[in-house]
N, C-alpha and C positions, 0 to 999 in steps of 0.2 A: 280340315283336310287340303292339301297344296290344291292351289287355282291357278288357270294363266295369267300371268303378269302383262305378258305383252304377247299378240297376235302379229306384230310387224313381220312383214318379208313371207308369210304366208299367203296360202291360195286367196284368191279374190271372192270375198265374200260380198253378196250373197253366191255360194258355190256354184258353180256350173254344176248340170245334171243332164245326163243320170250319172252317178256316183261309179266309177268303174274300178276303184283300185279297195273298193269295202261292198262285203255280201252282206245281204239282209236275212237273217235267218230266223226262222219259225217253226215250233213244232206245235201242232195241232189237232184239235179233237173235236167234233161236233161243233164247229164253227161257221156251216153253210149260210146262215143270216149275216154276219159280219163279215165275211171274205171277200167278197166283191168289191167294197171300199178298202178293204187292205189291200188287196191287187192294184187295183186302179192307183193307190200312193206308192205301191211298191214299184211298177212299173214305171212311173214318171220319175223316182228320185234315184233308182238303183240297177246298175246295169246287169247286177248277177243278185239272183234269189233262191235261196234253197228252204225249203220246205219240207219237213215230215210231219206226216198226217197218221196221227195214230188211228186204229179200226174203229171207224165210227159210225152211228146208226144214221145217218144224214148224209149229204153229199159233199160232204167236204173233199174228200178225193176226187171227185169226178170234178169238181169245181177247179180245185189246183190243178191238175193235169191238163184241163181246158185251156188253162191261161199260162202253161209253160211255155217259155220263150226259149231259143238256143241260147245256152250258158245258164239257164235256169234248173234246177233238180228239183224234181220231186218224187220223194222216196217214201213209201207205206211201210208203218210199222205195226205191230202189236200193241195193244192197248196195256199201258202200264200203271194207268191211276194217277201220273203224274207227269209232266213234261221232261222232268231233269232227265228221267231215263231213257231218253230218245236224243238227248244232247250231243254225247260220244258218236254217235251214228249220223248225226247231222253234220258235224264238224267235219268229219271224214271226207265229205262232199263240198266243203269250202277250199277256194281255190286261191281266194286273197288274202293278204297278210292280216288284214284287220275284218273284224265280223262284228255287225249290229244286231242283238237280239230282241225281237218283240214277242210279246203272247198274242194270242187271239183276238182278247177283249183290249189291246191297248192302241193307241194311235198316237205320231210322235207329231208334235207343233211344228209348225211352218219355220220357225226360226231355228228349232233342231235341226231339221231336214236341211236347211239352208246352212248350216255350219259344222256337218258331219264330216266332210274333205279336210277342212281345218282343223276339226279334232284330231284326224288323224294324222295329219302332219304337225300338230304341236307335240302328240304324244312322241313320233319318231326324234323330233329335234330335241326333247327332254327327256329321254330316256325313259316314259312313261307307257306301261304295255297294257293298263285298265283304266276306263272311264267310268264313274259314277255318272248317273244320269240323273237331274230331277225329275221326281213323279207327281202328279196331280191324278187322285184319285176321287172314284165317284161312287156310291152305293145308293140304287133307287134315285139317282139324282140328286143326293146329299153328299155334301164335300164329306171325305173321309179321310184322315191323316194314319196312313198305312206304316209308309216309311216314308222319308224326305227324298230316296233315291235308290237307285239299285246300279249295280254295275252290269251295264249291258254291252258295251265297247271296248273290245280287247282285243290282244294278238291270238288268231287262231291258232297260232302253235301251242299255246298253253292249255287248251283241251277242256274240258267240264267235266265234273265227276256227277256218275250214273245216278247219286243218292238224291232222297229228295231234299227241298229247300236248300241246295247247292248252289255255289257259283265258281268261277275258275280262280286259281290261286295265283295270284297276280305279285310279282316282284317290285313294281313300284307304280301306285295307284294317282288318282287325282280325280278333282270334281270338275264336270262340265257345266258352266254354268248359263249357257246359252241355249233357252228352248227348255223343254221338257215331254214327258210321255204322259199321254190322259191314259188312266185305268178306270174303263167305267164299265160296272157290270151291274147286275143286280143283289138284291139281298140273297134271293134264293141262289143266285149261282154261287156264290161265296160261299153260304152256309153249305150246299150239296158238296163242293169241293172241299172244304174244311172238315166235314164229318167224314169224308172218304180220307183225307189226310191223317186224320187221330188215328182211324182204324189202322192205319200203316205204319204207326208211328213205332211198332218192335219195341216198347220199354225204353225208348230213346227220350231222357228226362227233356231236354233240351225242344225236341220237335213236339211231346205232349205238352210244356210251357206253350211255345208258340201258337199253335193250332188252339189250344182253349182260349189264348189271348186274342186271337183274331176272332173267331167266334164270339166270344163276350162283348167286346168293343164295337164289331159291327152292329149286334143286335140292339145293346145300349144307345149306340148315335143312331141309329133309326128310331129309336122309340123316343128319342127326346122330341124328333121333329114328327111323327107320325103316329105315337102313342105305341102302348104295349099290346092293345086290342089288335094291332095289325101285325105286329110280330108273331102275337101268340095265335095269330088264324092260320098259318103256315102249318101244312102236313109235318115238316119236320121238327117244329117246335118240340116235342115232348123229348126228342133225343136230343135236342142241344139243352134243353132244361136239364136234364139227367147229367148230361156230360160236362156240364159247366156252371150251372146256377143250384144245383143242390149240393149242398153242404156232404163231405163225405163224413 
């Protein structure tokens, strides 16, 4: 994938903060424990933050609304079982040309935050409207290779499909090699999410294969370090075993 060859002539690095020509966008659901740290980072680095909070059983919406600044937007939405379903609604409230998307269990590295303004400038200069960002994932503190990166910075006008496991359709994409996004979650968080996604796959063979692969690889990766007895001890294990590990 194409990468920047030169950043000469671009914004000073580390970039000034807060970024004013880029909006941080997040769809959240039951993220009250993580949200204060996300908001602290967001307020330091982004002049504009848009959060859609799907109907939660904790204080996610209240925390988000309490932290809302002039120029930020907090929008309540129904619970859809997947964050992608709220992305079209979220993007309607973004006023900047570029948007950077995070999930509630993710955190950008300092180097990435210090170069996002440059990333937007480089994209404009080179006709790029979507940037893939490197990812570092952990499950129960164990390094996990999910995907090397995700398309997370793009021109707002591109929109985002409401379907599960979707992303914007870009005209010209590139890889941004400066910094990364940390994706940190527990095995139970991943498994509960992907069992739900599997139940929502609606016969889509690609979604089914992806969701099963995520469940299998996460369980096997954690079992290599903590043992299968640990994996089997969770209440969700019979469902995972039936869905992924039992021969059909």
